[in-house]
PAFI-249135 format. One line per 2 residues: number of its first residue (from 1); their letters; for each residue x, y, z of C-alpha. Coordinates in steps of 0.5 Angstrom, whole numbers, plus 500, padded with zeros to 3 digits. Last residue first. Layout:
N
NUM	A	X:Y:Z; ...
This chain:
1060
1060	XX	537:097:490; 532:100:485
1058	XX	535:107:485; 542:104:485
1056	XX	540:100:479; 537:106:475
1054	XX	543:111:477; 548:106:475
1052	XX	545:104:469; 545:111:466
1050	XX	552:112:469; 555:106:465
1048	XX	551:108:459; 553:115:459
1046	XX	560:113:460; 560:108:454
1044	XX	557:114:449; 562:119:451
1042	XX	568:114:450; 565:111:444
1040	XX	565:118:441; 572:119:444
1038	XX	575:113:440; 577:107:443
1036	XX	585:105:443; 587:100:439
1034	XX	590:104:433; 594:108:438
1032	XX	598:102:440; 600:102:447
1030	XX	592:101:449; 591:107:454
1028	XX	584:108:452; 582:101:453
1026	XX	585:101:460; 580:107:461
1024	XX	574:103:459; 576:097:463
1022	XX	576:102:469; 569:105:468
1020	XX	566:098:467; 570:096:474
1018	XX	567:103:477; 560:101:475
1016	XX	561:094:477; 564:096:484
1014	XX	558:101:485; 553:096:484
1012	XX	556:090:488; 558:095:494
1010	XX	551:098:495; 551:098:503
1008	XX	559:099:503; 562:094:508
1006	XX	568:092:503; 569:100:502
1004	XX	568:104:495; 567:111:494
1002	XX	572:114:499; 576:108:499
1000	XX	579:110:492; 579:103:487
998	XX	585:100:486; 585:095:492
996	XX	577:094:492; 578:091:485
994	XX	582:084:488; 583:079:482
992	XX	579:083:476; 582:090:477
990	XX	588:088:480; 593:087:474
988	XX	590:092:470; 590:097:475
986	XX	597:096:477; 599:096:470
984	XX	596:102:468; 598:106:474
982	XX	605:104:472; 609:098:476
980	XX	614:097:482; 618:103:485
978	XX	616:109:480; 609:106:481
976	XX	609:106:489; 612:113:489
974	XX	606:116:485; 607:119:478
972	XX	601:116:475; 597:119:481
970	XX	593:115:485; 586:117:487
968	XX	583:110:484; 577:113:480
966	XX	580:119:478; 587:117:477
964	XX	584:111:472; 580:116:468
962	XX	586:121:468; 590:115:465
960	XX	585:114:460; 585:121:458
958	XX	592:121:457; 591:115:452
956	XX	585:119:448; 589:125:448
954	XX	595:121:444; 589:118:440
952	XX	588:125:437; 595:125:434
950	XX	602:127:436; 608:123:434
948	XX	614:125:438; 617:118:437
946	XX	619:115:444; 615:120:448
944	XX	609:121:443; 608:114:441
942	XX	608:111:448; 603:116:450
940	XX	605:122:455; 600:122:462
938	XX	605:120:467; 610:125:465
936	XX	607:131:463; 607:133:455
934	XX	613:134:452; 614:139:445
932	XX	619:136:440; 613:135:435
930	XX	611:130:429; 604:131:426
928	XX	599:126:425; 592:126:422
926	XX	593:131:417; 588:133:411
924	XX	584:138:414; 590:141:417
922	XX	592:140:424; 592:145:430
920	XX	597:142:436; 596:144:443
918	XX	602:146:447; 599:152:451
916	XX	592:150:450; 591:150:458
914	XX	584:149:460; 578:143:460
912	XX	572:146:463; 568:141:468
910	XX	562:143:471; 562:142:479
908	XX	556:147:479; 561:153:482
906	XX	566:152:476; 571:146:475
904	XX	577:146:472; 581:141:468
902	XX	588:142:467; 591:140:473
900	XX	587:133:472; 591:132:466
898	XX	590:132:458; 597:136:456
896	XX	597:134:448; 591:138:447
894	XX	590:136:439; 586:140:435
892	XX	582:138:429; 581:144:424
890	XX	573:143:421; 571:143:428
888	XX	567:138:432; 571:132:431
886	XX	578:133:435; 576:139:439
884	XX	569:137:440; 571:130:442
882	XX	576:133:447; 571:137:450
880	XX	565:132:451; 571:127:454
878	XX	572:132:459; 565:133:461
876	XX	564:126:461; 570:125:466
874	XX	567:131:470; 560:127:470
872	XX	563:121:472; 567:123:478
870	XX	561:127:480; 557:121:480
868	XX	562:117:484; 563:122:490
866	XX	568:127:490; 572:128:496
864	XX	576:134:498; 579:135:506
862	XX	586:133:504; 588:135:497
860	XX	589:129:492; 583:128:488
858	XX	579:135:489; 585:139:488
856	XX	587:135:481; 580:136:479
854	XX	582:144:479; 579:150:483
852	XX	571:150:485; 571:158:483
850	XX	573:157:476; 574:164:474
848	XX	572:166:466; 578:168:462
846	XX	583:174:461; 589:172:457
844	XX	596:175:458; 601:178:454
842	XX	606:183:456; 613:186:453
840	XX	610:188:446; 603:189:449
838	XX	597:184:448; 592:184:454
836	XX	586:179:452; 579:178:453
834	XX	573:173:456; 576:167:454
832	XX	572:161:456; 575:154:459
830	XX	572:149:454; 566:144:457
828	XX	561:149:454; 564:149:447
826	XX	568:154:443; 573:153:438
824	XX	577:157:433; 580:163:436
822	XX	581:160:442; 585:155:439
820	XX	589:160:435; 590:165:442
818	XX	592:159:446; 597:157:440
816	XX	600:164:440; 601:165:447
814	XX	604:158:447; 609:161:442
812	XX	610:167:446; 612:162:452
810	XX	617:158:448; 623:160:451
808	XX	621:163:458; 623:171:458
806	XX	616:172:455; 613:169:462
804	XX	605:169:460; 600:172:465
802	XX	594:168:465; 588:172:469
800	XX	582:168:472; 576:173:473
798	XX	571:175:478; 567:180:475
796	XX	565:186:480; 565:191:475
794	XX	572:194:476; 575:187:475
792	XX	577:182:481; 583:178:479
790	XX	585:171:481; 592:170:478
788	XX	595:164:473; 602:164:472
786	XX	605:162:465; 610:158:460
784	XX	611:152:464; 605:152:469
782	XX	603:156:475; 597:156:479
780	XX	592:160:484; 597:167:485
778	XX	592:172:488; 596:171:495
776	XX	602:173:491; 600:179:489
774	XX	599:181:481; 599:188:483
772	XX	593:188:487; 590:183:482
770	XX	585:187:479; 589:193:479
768	XX	594:190:475; 590:187:470
766	XX	587:194:469; 594:197:468
764	XX	596:192:463; 590:194:459
762	XX	584:190:457; 581:189:451
760	XX	574:185:451; 572:179:446
758	XX	565:178:445; 567:171:442
756	XX	568:168:435; 572:174:433
754	XX	577:172:438; 584:176:436
752	XX	581:180:431; 580:187:435
750	XX	586:186:440; 591:184:434
748	XX	592:179:429; 597:180:423
746	XX	592:182:417; 591:177:412
744	XX	584:174:414; 581:181:415
742	XX	576:180:409; 575:173:412
740	XX	573:176:419; 569:181:416
738	XX	565:176:412; 564:171:418
736	XX	562:177:423; 556:179:418
734	XX	554:171:417; 554:171:424
732	XX	550:177:425; 545:174:420
730	XX	545:167:423; 543:170:430
728	XX	537:174:427; 535:167:424
726	XX	536:164:431; 532:170:434
724	XX	526:169:430; 526:161:431
722	XX	526:162:439; 520:167:438
720	XX	516:162:434; 517:156:439
718	XX	516:157:446; 513:164:445
716	XX	508:162:440; 507:155:443
714	XX	505:158:449; 500:163:446
712	XX	497:156:443; 497:153:450
710	XX	493:159:452; 488:158:446
708	XX	488:151:449; 486:153:456
706	XX	480:157:453; 478:150:449
704	XX	477:147:456; 482:141:459
702	XX	479:134:460; 477:133:467
700	XX	481:129:471; 482:121:472
698	XX	489:121:469; 488:116:464
696	XX	483:121:461; 487:126:459
694	XX	488:133:462; 485:137:467
692	XX	488:139:474; 483:144:478
690	XX	481:139:484; 488:137:486
688	XX	487:131:491; 490:125:486
686	XX	496:127:482; 501:122:482
684	XX	495:117:484; 492:118:477
682	XX	498:114:473; 505:116:471
680	XX	509:113:465; 507:118:460
678	XX	509:123:465; 517:121:464
676	XX	517:125:457; 510:126:455
674	XX	503:128:458; 504:134:462
672	XX	498:135:467; 494:141:464
670	XX	492:147:469; 491:147:477
668	XX	495:145:483; 492:146:490
666	XX	495:140:493; 493:133:495
664	XX	497:129:490; 504:131:487
662	XX	507:125:487; 512:123:482
660	XX	517:116:481; 521:114:475
658	XX	524:121:473; 530:119:469
656	XX	528:123:463; 527:130:467
654	XX	525:134:461; 518:133:462
652	XX	519:137:468; 519:143:463
650	XX	511:143:463; 511:146:470
648	XX	505:143:473; 501:149:474
646	XX	499:154:480; 498:152:487
644	XX	502:148:492; 499:147:499
642	XX	502:141:501; 500:134:502
640	XX	505:131:496; 511:134:494
638	XX	515:127:492; 520:127:487
636	XX	524:121:485; 529:120:479
634	XX	532:126:479; 539:126:475
632	XX	537:132:471; 535:137:476
630	XX	535:143:471; 527:142:470
628	XX	526:143:478; 528:151:476
626	XX	521:151:474; 519:152:482
624	XX	513:148:484; 509:155:485
622	XX	506:158:492; 506:154:498
620	XX	509:149:503; 506:147:509
618	XX	509:140:510; 507:133:508
616	XX	511:131:502; 518:135:501
614	XX	522:129:498; 527:129:493
612	XX	531:123:491; 537:123:485
610	XX	540:130:486; 546:131:482
608	XX	545:137:479; 543:141:485
606	XX	541:148:482; 534:147:481
604	XX	534:147:489; 535:154:488
602	XX	528:155:487; 527:155:494
600	XX	520:152:495; 516:157:498
598	XX	513:158:505; 512:153:510
596	XX	516:147:514; 511:143:519
594	XX	515:136:518; 513:130:515
592	XX	518:130:509; 525:133:509
590	XX	528:128:505; 534:130:501
588	XX	538:125:497; 544:126:492
586	XX	547:132:495; 553:134:490
584	XX	552:142:490; 549:143:497
582	XX	550:150:496; 543:151:493
580	XX	540:150:500; 542:157:501
578	XX	535:159:499; 533:158:506
576	XX	528:153:507; 522:156:511
574	XX	520:156:518; 518:149:522
572	XX	521:142:524; 517:138:528
570	XX	520:131:526; 518:126:521
568	XX	523:127:516; 530:130:517
566	XX	534:126:512; 540:129:508
564	XX	545:125:504; 551:127:500
562	XX	553:133:504; 560:136:500
560	XX	557:143:501; 556:142:508
558	XX	555:150:509; 547:149:508
556	XX	547:146:515; 549:153:517
554	XX	542:156:516; 539:152:522
552	XX	533:148:520; 528:151:524
550	XX	525:150:531; 523:142:533
548	XX	526:135:533; 522:130:536
546	XX	525:124:532; 523:120:526
544	XX	529:123:522; 536:125:524
542	XX	540:122:518; 546:126:516
540	XX	550:123:511; 557:126:507
538	XX	560:130:513; 567:132:512
536	XX	565:139:513; 563:138:520
534	XX	562:145:522; 555:146:519
532	XX	553:141:525; 555:147:529
530	XX	547:150:528; 545:144:533
528	XX	538:141:531; 533:144:535
526	XX	530:140:542; 528:133:542
524	XX	531:126:541; 526:120:542
522	XX	530:116:537; 528:113:530
520	XX	534:117:527; 541:118:530
518	XX	545:116:524; 551:121:523
516	XX	556:118:517; 563:122:515
514	XX	565:125:522; 572:127:521
512	XX	571:134:525; 568:130:531
510	XX	568:136:535; 560:138:533
508	XX	558:132:537; 559:136:543
506	XX	554:140:541; 549:135:544
504	XX	543:133:540; 537:134:545
502	XX	534:129:550; 532:122:549
500	XX	535:116:546; 530:110:546
498	XX	534:106:540; 533:106:533
496	XX	539:110:530; 545:110:534
494	XX	550:110:528; 557:114:528
492	XX	562:113:523; 568:117:522
490	XX	571:117:529; 578:119:529
488	XX	577:125:534; 573:121:539
486	XX	572:126:544; 565:128:542
484	XX	563:121:544; 564:124:551
482	XX	557:128:551; 554:121:552
480	XX	547:121:548; 542:122:553
478	XX	538:116:557; 536:110:553
476	XX	539:104:549; 534:099:547
474	XX	538:097:541; 537:097:534
472	XX	543:101:532; 550:101:536
470	XX	555:102:531; 561:106:533
468	XX	566:106:527; 573:110:527
466	XX	575:109:534; 582:110:536
464	XX	581:115:542; 576:110:545
462	XX	576:114:552; 570:117:550
460	XX	566:110:551; 567:112:558
458	XX	561:116:558; 557:109:558
456	XX	551:109:553; 545:109:558
454	XX	541:103:559; 540:097:555
452	XX	543:093:550; 538:088:546
450	XX	543:086:541; 541:089:534
448	XX	547:093:533; 553:092:537
446	XX	559:094:532; 565:097:535
444	XX	571:099:530; 577:102:532
442	XX	579:099:539; 586:100:541
440	XX	584:104:548; 579:098:550
438	XX	579:100:557; 573:104:555
436	XX	569:098:555; 570:098:562
434	XX	564:103:563; 559:097:561
432	XX	554:096:556; 548:093:559
430	XX	545:086:557; 540:083:552
428	XX	545:079:549; 540:076:544
426	XX	546:076:538; 545:081:532
424	XX	551:085:533; 558:082:536
422	XX	563:085:532; 569:088:536
420	XX	575:090:531; 581:093:534
418	XX	583:089:540; 589:090:543
416	XX	587:090:550; 583:084:550
414	XX	582:085:558; 575:088:557
412	XX	573:081:553; 573:078:560
410	XX	567:082:563; 562:079:558
408	XX	557:085:556; 553:087:563
406	XX	548:083:567; 553:077:566
404	XX	553:070:563; 552:073:556
402	XX	548:071:550; 550:068:544
400	XX	545:066:538; 549:068:532
398	XX	549:074:527; 556:077:530
396	XX	561:073:533; 567:077:530
394	XX	573:078:534; 579:082:531
392	XX	585:084:535; 587:078:540
390	XX	594:078:542; 592:078:549
388	XX	588:072:548; 587:071:556
386	XX	581:075:556; 577:070:552
384	XX	576:066:558; 569:068:559
382	XX	566:065:553; 560:068:550
380	XX	555:064:553; 550:059:549
378	XX	549:058:542; 552:058:536
376	XX	548:058:529; 553:061:524
374	XX	553:068:521; 560:070:525
372	XX	565:066:527; 571:070:526
370	XX	577:070:530; 583:074:528
368	XX	590:075:533; 590:068:536
366	XX	597:067:539; 594:064:545
364	XX	591:058:542; 588:056:550
362	XX	583:062:549; 579:057:544
360	XX	579:052:550; 572:056:553
358	XX	569:052:547; 564:056:543
356	XX	557:053:544; 553:048:539
354	XX	552:049:532; 556:051:526
352	XX	552:052:520; 557:056:516
350	XX	558:063:514; 564:065:519
348	XX	569:059:520; 575:064:520
346	XX	581:062:525; 587:067:524
344	XX	593:066:529; 594:059:530
342	XX	601:057:533; 599:053:539
340	XX	593:049:535; 592:043:539
338	XX	589:045:546; 585:051:543
336	XX	580:046:540; 579:042:546
334	XX	571:042:546; 571:040:539
332	XX	567:045:535; 560:043:533
330	XX	557:040:527; 556:043:520
328	XX	559:046:514; 555:049:509
326	XX	561:053:506; 562:061:507
324	XX	569:061:511; 573:055:512
322	XX	580:059:513; 585:056:518
320	XX	591:060:519; 597:059:523
318	XX	597:051:523; 604:048:525
316	XX	600:044:531; 595:040:526
314	XX	591:037:531; 585:041:530
312	XX	585:039:522; 584:031:525
310	XX	578:033:528; 575:033:521
308	XX	570:039:520; 563:037:520
306	XX	559:035:514; 559:040:508
304	XX	563:043:503; 560:048:498
302	XX	565:053:497; 567:060:499
300	XX	573:058:504; 578:053:503
298	XX	584:056:506; 589:052:509
296	XX	595:056:511; 601:053:516
294	XX	601:046:513; 608:042:515
292	XX	604:036:518; 600:035:512
290	XX	597:029:515; 590:032:518
288	XX	588:033:510; 587:026:510
286	XX	581:027:514; 578:029:508
284	XX	573:035:508; 566:033:506
282	XX	562:034:500; 563:039:495
280	XX	568:043:491; 565:049:487
278	XX	571:054:487; 571:060:491
276	XX	578:058:495; 582:053:494
274	XX	588:055:498; 594:051:500
272	XX	600:053:504; 606:049:507
270	XX	605:043:503; 611:038:504
268	XX	606:032:506; 603:032:499
266	XX	600:025:501; 594:028:504
264	XX	592:030:497; 591:023:496
262	XX	584:024:500; 581:028:493
260	XX	577:034:495; 570:033:492
258	XX	567:035:485; 568:041:482
256	XX	573:046:480; 570:053:477
254	XX	576:057:479; 577:062:484
252	XX	582:059:488; 587:053:485
250	XX	594:055:489; 598:050:492
248	XX	605:052:495; 610:047:498
246	XX	610:041:493; 615:036:494
244	XX	610:030:494; 607:032:488
242	XX	604:024:487; 598:026:492
240	XX	596:030:486; 594:024:483
238	XX	588:024:487; 584:027:481
236	XX	582:035:481; 575:035:478
234	XX	572:039:472; 573:046:471
232	XX	578:051:470; 576:058:469
230	XX	582:062:471; 583:066:478
228	XX	588:061:481; 593:056:477
226	XX	599:057:482; 604:051:483
224	XX	610:052:488; 615:046:489
222	XX	614:042:483; 619:036:482
220	XX	614:031:481; 611:034:475
218	XX	608:027:473; 602:029:477
216	XX	600:034:472; 598:029:468
214	XX	591:029:471; 591:035:466
212	XX	587:041:470; 580:041:466
210	XX	578:046:461; 580:054:461
208	XX	585:059:462; 583:066:462
206	XX	589:069:466; 590:071:473
204	XX	594:065:475; 599:061:471
202	XX	605:060:476; 609:054:475
200	XX	615:053:480; 619:047:480
198	XX	620:044:473; 626:039:472
196	XX	622:034:468; 619:039:463
194	XX	618:035:457; 613:030:460
192	XX	609:035:464; 605:038:459
190	XX	602:032:457; 594:034:456
188	XX	597:041:454; 593:046:458
186	XX	587:049:455; 585:055:452
184	XX	586:063:454; 592:067:456
182	XX	589:074:458; 595:076:463
180	XX	596:076:470; 600:070:471
178	XX	605:067:466; 611:065:470
176	XX	614:058:468; 620:056:473
174	XX	625:050:472; 626:050:465
172	XX	632:045:463; 627:041:458
170	XX	625:046:454; 619:042:451
168	XX	613:045:455; 615:052:452
166	XX	614:049:445; 606:048:447
164	XX	605:055:446; 601:058:451
162	XX	594:060:448; 592:067:446
160	XX	593:073:449; 599:077:453
158	XX	597:084:456; 603:084:461
156	XX	603:081:469; 608:075:468
154	XX	612:074:463; 618:070:467
152	XX	622:064:464; 627:061:468
150	XX	632:055:466; 633:057:459
148	XX	638:052:456; 634:050:450
146	XX	632:057:448; 628:055:441
144	XX	621:054:444; 621:062:445
142	XX	621:062:438; 613:061:438
140	XX	612:068:441; 608:069:446
138	XX	602:072:443; 600:080:443
136	XX	602:085:448; 607:087:452
134	XX	605:092:458; 610:091:463
132	XX	610:087:470; 614:081:468
130	XX	620:080:462; 625:076:466
128	XX	629:071:462; 634:067:465
126	XX	638:062:461; 639:065:455
124	XX	645:062:451; 640:061:444
122	XX	639:069:444; 635:068:437
120	XX	628:066:440; 628:073:443
118	XX	627:075:436; 620:074:437
116	XX	619:080:441; 613:081:445
114	XX	609:086:441; 609:093:444
112	XX	610:095:451; 616:097:456
110	XX	613:100:462; 618:097:467
108	XX	617:092:473; 621:086:470
106	XX	627:088:465; 631:082:467
104	XX	635:079:462; 641:074:463
102	XX	645:069:459; 647:074:453
100	XX	652:072:449; 648:073:442
98	XX	647:080:443; 645:081:436
96	XX	638:080:438; 639:087:442
94	XX	638:091:436; 631:089:436
92	XX	630:095:441; 625:093:447
90	XX	619:097:445; 617:104:449
88	XX	618:105:456; 623:104:462
86	XX	620:106:468; 625:102:473
84	XX	624:096:477; 629:091:474
82	XX	634:094:469; 639:087:469
80	XX	643:085:463; 648:080:464
78	XX	652:077:458; 654:083:454
76	XX	660:082:450; 657:085:444
74	XX	655:091:447; 653:094:440
72	XX	646:092:441; 645:098:447
70	XX	645:103:441; 638:101:439
68	XX	636:106:445; 632:104:451
66	XX	626:109:452; 627:113:458
64	XX	625:114:466; 630:111:471
62	XX	627:110:478; 634:107:480
60	XX	631:100:482; 636:096:478
58	XX	642:098:474; 646:092:473
56	XX	650:092:466; 654:086:465
54	XX	660:084:460; 662:090:458
52	XX	669:089:455; 676:089:458
50	XX	677:083:453; 680:078:459
48	XX	678:081:465; 671:082:463
46	XX	668:089:465; 662:090:470
44	XX	658:097:469; 652:098:474
42	XX	656:105:477; 662:106:472
40	XX	669:104:473; 669:099:467
38	XX	667:105:463; 673:109:465
36	XX	673:116:468; 673:123:465
34	XX	668:120:460; 662:121:464
32	XX	657:116:467; 657:118:474
30	XX	654:124:475; 648:123:470
28	XX	648:116:471; 647:117:479
26	XX	643:123:478; 638:120:484
24	XX	632:122:480; 635:120:473
22	XX	629:122:469; 628:123:461
20	XX	634:119:460; 636:118:452
18	XX	643:122:454; 644:116:459
16	XX	642:110:454; 647:114:448
14	XX	652:114:453; 652:107:454
12	XX	652:105:447; 658:110:446
10	XX	662:107:452; 661:100:449
8	XX	663:103:442; 670:105:446
6	XX	671:098:449; 671:095:442
4	XX	666:093:437; 670:093:430
2	XX	667:099:426; 665:097:418
């Protein structure tokens, strides 16, 4: 047996170095060498006496690796600090041999697996920091053996079950941090008796329940306590007043009820107190005014009533006062600003406060945010607000305020740093002054429903930082100020429901960042500017209920990312171009009540995301396009009051989501369909069409026998012919199979490489011509073993040509694997291989070209954006492809490299999974194999990276990471995760605490009209993604359940969204 010495220490550390996958700054790679003494290595400390390694300090180096068991040979180690890296896998059990350890910090890594029980054998431990990892299971009972432990941190993992009572018997404990897990159960009634030195207790963001034990008052040394975001109930007792050393108290987002105890006024060291979103009722006790060190008081979101105690307005240390969303009443004291010299934030919105807003408010000269909205304040907007030189946010909306002057309060225009001004829903009834242009920092201006009169001031064009300009429901007249076109950062422009006249100025076409444009309900005339088609960021265009004339400019159909188009109730004429089919992601189109004519374009049928379509009250003629059967998301269809003729297409019965249909007052004839959504429609949907027939409930004449004869003909065409074709196809397949088996022992060549496809053979020369000699301008992708070029074949077909770099080790195997995979599988969501070119020195695959590019591009390139429904559809497509690879064929295929750059999108935004270069084909009896081939960092499952074990569950893990990425728009390799935590941890920690932080702002913001519906949908998707990313393969959900769950979420989203 080798006696440990400095040489074994060196070997242990070199084993760690050799296991590194990534050392971004090459610190260990270049410094840890045998040319220098171990004791001189960066991060290594040796003892003076034995010259052995006693400390390993390698925090915040961006290291990616598993932890080798060799570290257990550092037998003199006292301190192990690996804080803030990306170590993954398990904590090796060999570390249990390090009996001298006093300090362990592996916080902010990606370590996982069961929380190890052997930690309890490290009897000298004083500091144990395991927070911000992915440890699972229970907190080991053996932790109670660590009698010298002072600081215990297991925050933000995936721990479950109850907190072991033994922890509260470690008398030396000063810190217990278990926030951000899934811990449940009640707190011990006598939890404080065994931890007399406890100073910090963090248990937030768990599932703890029951009442908060009154015995907590015995933790007399407590300085910080956070129990927020749990399920605690019952009252808090006045005994809390015994915690006289308490500085931070967080009890928010529970179900605590009763009144606020007056004894809390004895906690005179308190600096921050947050009790938000509980069920506290009654009055705020006057005794809170005794907290002369308090800086933050947040009791928002309760049911507190009665006036605000005057003592609160005498707390000179107060910096933030948050009492929003309660039932508080009464007046604000006239001297409110005189005794709050340090106040920076005042949030009293959502109460029942009355009276005037005191002029003395401006004496609180450090104020930055003031929110008094949704109360019943009356009187004038204070004319002293201009003194608040630091003011950035002012929200007086939804009150009964007016202005002393004939223009909006002039003193406001002196608040030079104002970023948000929200004064909507007040009867101000004045003119917007030109001086509003002085507010050059302003980002958001909301003045809806204020009775503003006169013109929009030209000086508004000086607000160069403006992002939101919201002036709806006023009495503004005159023309739209052309200077609005100078607002280069503007994303939201809402001028609806005013009295604006004249034409829509071309100047608006300069707003290249505009996302929402609302001009409906005015008196605008002239034509729609053709240049609106250049606003490629536009998602919503509302110009309905005006007097617009002429045709719809064809340039409008270039807005391929448009989600909502409302042109109704104008005088638009002419025909709709077939190019309307370019609006691939559109959800709602309303062009009703115009003078449009001609046929309804069949290209509308390609709008797969369309939910609401109204073409009513126009002059359309011809047939209802049969292509409408492809509108798989359609819920609302109104074609009434036109001149449509012919039969109602039977294929509309396939529209399973259709809830509303109006075909009334046309010239339709023939039988009304009865099944599918038609089973729920009434006669009102078909009234005014004299030649329709059908069942009695539609109140039309019964269909004649002649019609039934034609129906039999339809049956012959629709059913008999397809059956005959299927039989013929089966015979052809049998012949192909027979030939395939006969040639089974031959080496694959161009003739038998793709027996399941109409494979084409291409020469090297053909591919050279198609790509202009593989020109750089045609290069559209590059991988480890190959490059992909866009090409045009001689017959005009656009293709993607994947050329393998045969000089790269592994490229030939990659080519063979892709051939083998494509030889065995075929699915609508897998990339289709058209043919190949295989010479001794050149190998390439020719595939369908995907014009919309990769999911990677749509998620991370500037100027690209996907809505919620598109992201759902794409991820359902990918799951379908993986489901087929895993379960749809006799030989399971594991992709091994599922990531956004390998998901390609066709012109209809249908997803196709590509790149099988490192895929693994299983035999019928195999469920796992081992490999040395790596996938892509960030998407590699733990068992793949640590042990090389590949299974279908590994693809599920990678899919889960990609699902998180799709809805957070954060890459798993983002810098923020290298420095702090993984994508999975970040989402898991924030999803139920502050979901808006992890959801892509392009699909959800706090002021979203349908915030609740969208948030619930995305949270459900992210919860599914987290279940895909479980550390243990056995705990991961299977693909069949993934697809079913996503389809259910999508259906519920569409249903609820429509109702909303």
